[in-house]
N, C-alpha and C positions, 0 to 999 in steps of 0.2 A: 787262453789267458791273454790279457791285454799287456802289451809292452808299455814300459813307463817312460816318462820324459827323460831326455838325455842328461839333464842336470843331475838326476839321481845317480847316474853312472859316474859323473865327474866328482860329486861329493863323496861317494863311496870309495872311489879310487884314492882320493886325497886322504881319507880317513885310514885306509888300509896301509898305504905305502909311506906315509909320513911316520918316521921312527920316533915314538915317544919314549925317551929315556929320562927317568925321574932323577933329578939332582937332589941329594939330601941337603936340606937347609933348615935350620931351626926357625920357627916362626918369630922368635924374639930378635932376629937380626936387625941391625940398625937400618935407618932409611938410606944411609949412604951406600950400603952393600946390597940392598934390594932394589930392583928396578921400579920406577914409578911411571905409570901410564895413565893418561886422562881421557883417551879415546879408544873406541873399539868398533870394529865392523864384524858382523856375524852372518854366516850363511847357514840356514837350517833347511833340511828336507825331511818331510814325513812321508812314509810310503808303506803299504801293506804287501808289496811285491815279494819281499824276502820271507814272508809268512805264508806264501802260496795262496793268497786271496787277492781279489781285485774288485772290491765293491765298498759301498757305504763311504766312509771318509778314506778315499783311496790315495790321494796325493795332496800334499801341501808344501809350498815353497815360500821361504821368508828371507828377506834381506833387512838387517837392522843396523843402524848406526847409533852409538851411545857416546855421551859426553859427560864427564864429571864436572859439575858446575863450580863447586867450591873446592879448589885443588889442595888447600892446606890440610895436611893429615891431622893436625891438632883440633880441627873443627869437630865439636861434639856431634852435631847433626849435619849429615851430608845429603847433598842433592845431586841427582843425575837426571838427565833427559835423554830420551831415545826417539828416533823416528824410523819408520820402516815401510816396506812394501810387502804385500803377501798375495798369494793366489791359492785357492783351495778347490778341490774337485770332490763332489759327492755323487755317487752313482748307485743304481739298484744292483742286486746280486746277479740278475740276468740282463747283462748289457746287450745281448743280441735280440732281445724281445722287441717287436715292433708294435705291440698292442699294450695299451695302458693297463688292461686287466691282468697282464702277466708281470707287472712291476710291483716290488714290495716297498719302494720309496721313489719319490720323484728325483730326476736328475737336477743337480743344482751346482752352478759354478759361482764362485765368489772371489772378487778382487778388492783390495782395500789399501788405504793409507792409514798407518797407525802412528800414534804419538803417545808417549808415556812420561810421567814425572814421578820420580821415586824419592822418598825421604827415608833416611835410616839413622838409627842410633845404635848403641851397643847391643840392644836386645830386640828392637822392633823395626819393621819395614812397613811403609805405607805407599801403595802404588795407586796412581790415578791414570787411566788411559782413555783416550778418545779415538774412535775408529770411524772413518768415513769410507763407505764401500758401495759396490754395485753387485747385484746378483742377476742371474738369467744369462741370456745370450750376450748381453753387453759386457759381461765380465771377461769374455774372451776364452773361457774354459772350453766351450764346445768347439770353437773355431780352432784353437790350438790342438786339441786332441784329435779332431778330424784331420788336420794337416799332418799330424804326427803319424796317423794311421793311413794316410793316403797310399794307395797301392796295396793295402792289406784289408780287402773288403770282408774277409772272413771274421776278423776280430774287431771291426770298426763299430764302436758304440753307436746306437741309433739316436740317442738323445731325444727320443719321443717323450712327450709329456713333461718337458723341462719347465721348471717354474718360470713365471713371467718376469720380464725385466723390472728391476726396482732399484731405487737409491736408498741407502741405509746410513744411519748415524747411530752410534752406540757409545755409551759411557760405561766404563768398568772401574771398580774399586776393589782393592784387596788389602787386608791387614794381616801382618805376620808377627807372631810373638814366639821367640825362640829361647830354649833352655839348653845350656851346655852340661850334659849329664856326666861325661867322663873326660877329664882334662889330661889324660895320659897321652902317650905317643899315638895310640889308636883312639881317636876321638869319637865320641857319641853325642849327637845333637838331636833334639826333638823340637818340632815347630808346629804351631797351630795356625791355620791360615784360612779364615772365612773370607767370602767375597760376594759381590753382587754385580749384576749387569742390568742396564736399562736402555731401551732404544728400540729401533725397528728391526734389528736382526735378532737380538736375544733379550729375554727378560727372565732372570733367575736369581736365586740366592743359593749359596753353597757353603759347605763347611768341610775342611780337610785337615789332614795331619801328614807330616813328612818326617822321616827319620834318616839321619846321616851317620855313616860309619867310615872311619878311616882318617887319613891325614888331611885335615881341613882347617882353614884359617877362621878367625872370628867373623861374625856376621858382616861387619863393615868392610872386610877385606876379601871375602870369599866369592868365588865364581858361582857358588850355590845361589847367590842373589844377584849375580851379574855385576858385582861391585868392582870398580876401578880404583886406581890410586896405587898404593903399595902392593906389589905383586909378589906373592910367596908361592912356590910350587905346591900343588895339591894333587892328591889322588884319593878319591873316596867314591862310595856308592850310596845310593839312597833308595828308600822305599816310600811310596806316596799313596794315599788313599783319599778319596773325595766323594761326598754325597751332594747331589744337586737337586733342588726342587725347581722344575722347569715350568714357567708360566707362558712362555712363547718362544718358538723357534722359527725364524723367518725362512730358513732353508728347507723346512718341511711344510710350513703353513702359508708361505708366500708373503705378500705385502701386508703389514699390520693395518694400514689405513684403507684397504680395498685392493682386491686382487682378481685378475682375470685368468689365472692359471687353470689349465684343464684338469690337473691332478695335484692335490695337496693332501696332507695327512695331519692329524693331531699328534703332537709328541706325547710320550709317556710323562707322567708327572715326576717320577722318581728315577734319577739317573745315577749310576755308580761308576766311577772310574778308578783304576788301579794302575800302578806302574813301578818300574825299577829303572835305575839309570846309573851309568858309570861316568864319572867326571874326572878329567885330567887337565891340569894347568901347568905349563912350563914357560915362564917368562912371557914372551909375546904371544904364544899360541895357547889356545884352549880347545878341548875336544869333549864332546858329549855323545854318548850312545845310549838310547833308551828304548824300553819295551813298554807299550801302553795297551790297556784293556778297557773297553767301554761296554756297559750293559746295553741292551737294545734301546734305541732312541724312539722307536714307534712300535705299536703292537704287531705290525706285520714284519718287522726286521728281526735280525738275530744279533748276538753279541759280536763285537768286532775288536781286532787287535792290529797294531801297526808299529813300525819301527821309526824312531826319530834319530837323525844324525845331524850334528852341528859342529862347525869349525869356526873359530873366532881368532882375530888377530888384534892385539893391542898395540897402540903407538902413542 
């Protein structure tokens, strides 16, 4: 089993030992008694280590900074912007194989700069994202993992057949429409969220649904949509389902405009993802813990599951 990057241990330790005590507070509190924050920094780590696997989408690390652009709470339409850095690792199930014929998917590292503009009103959210990234050895994934496993030749991934170096630009858009089904102390929300991606890393359209249960604020105030401004304590869980029609996957197929990779695969057309997540917000701090499932991304691969952990601080 491959050991994971040290940042996973740090994030997990912070999540376990920070003591989340939920303060009872009615959502109708005035703005003078509820804190108001317009900025946020978030650290997120995805990993399949806790589920005793170490392949496919095995590791992802993300740092994101968000800003509320129109700070007045009475604004009917609100705007937020975010920028961030990310690095992802994709490996075959047999990381010790040194022959391409023994691999069920190519190695792929991906590092990117991400920017997002979000518009929201009382019932809808519209997200536009632009991502600029690099894949292959220039992403730094192979180098970092080889450094991390230096001195441990038994479990050192071979990175044979890694996809060739490429520069990527991708545009993403997502629309969300939400309904508040139960307005009691135990809230129930349902959301429909279709989206699309166009670019050299991903081309797809998808359609999803998310259901929220528990103590949750309205759409424009909730951490469910990473909203800033008036902060009210929240504790809720969610269930999410998504179907995606995949037209191109650059981390399986290589460069869209021409590729010299020695090993590439065609993605499956139909991809299904499911997940559940616990969310907790207490004034400045926010915590998320999620379990995710993905159907096979290629004919030669299997289903995959991973854990997501995120810690955010508002200021």
